[in-house]
N, C-alpha and C positions, 0 to 999 in steps of 0.2 A: 594243610603243612606249610601257611605262611607261617607259624611258630616257630620253626626248625630251620628258615632260612637263613637264618641269626648263625645260628652256626653255622651250617654248611660255607657263608661269605668268609666270615671268619678261617675256616680252615683256607678258603682258598687265597684267601691275603695275608697268608704267612709266607705265599708265593713258592712253594714246592706242588706240585704235579700227583694229582692224587687219581689213584681209580675210582672209581662209583661207584664199588662196595666198599672200601675205605672211606668216601666220604658219608655211604647209607648208613655205617657202621657211627663214624662223630655222630649225625644227627637222629640216628635211631628210626633208619627208614632201609627200607627195602632199596637195594640198587637202582630197579625202578623209581621206586618216588625218589630217591635223589636224583636220579636224568631228570624227571619233570623237575625237581625243586632248582636243579642248575639251568636246564632251558627255562623257566621261570625268570632267575636271575641275568641272564642272557638277555634279555630284552631290556636289561637298563643297563648294564656292564658290561664288559669288552672280555670273554671266558674263555679260552686259546682249548681247545684238543690237540691232544698231539699221543701216537702213537708210542709208547717209552716205558720207562721203570717208572716203577706208583713208588713215591718215595716214602711210605708206608709198611708196605705188606710186600715191595719189590719181584710184584711180577709185571708180566712187561705184558701191557693190553693198552685201552684207549685210556687216556687223563684226560686229567681237565683241571685248568688253572690259569694264574692271572700274572701275566709277566711284564715285568718293569721293566720303561727305558732305562739303558744304564747312561749315569752321565759323565761327562767328563772331565 
């Protein structure tokens, strides 16, 4: 699994919230594996979970991503 963390981190850093199925597709993992990898990354960085529309597939479900602070 650790070799796929780079793919998941890259997807999350794009600033768009994705469902676990789409994260898994990008990392070539099942949604369960994607969830485990995101949980593992969450031990190091702050990953937000929201129920909203996935940026990739459009399904309204639990999504994950990284929120960036806005500057003025």
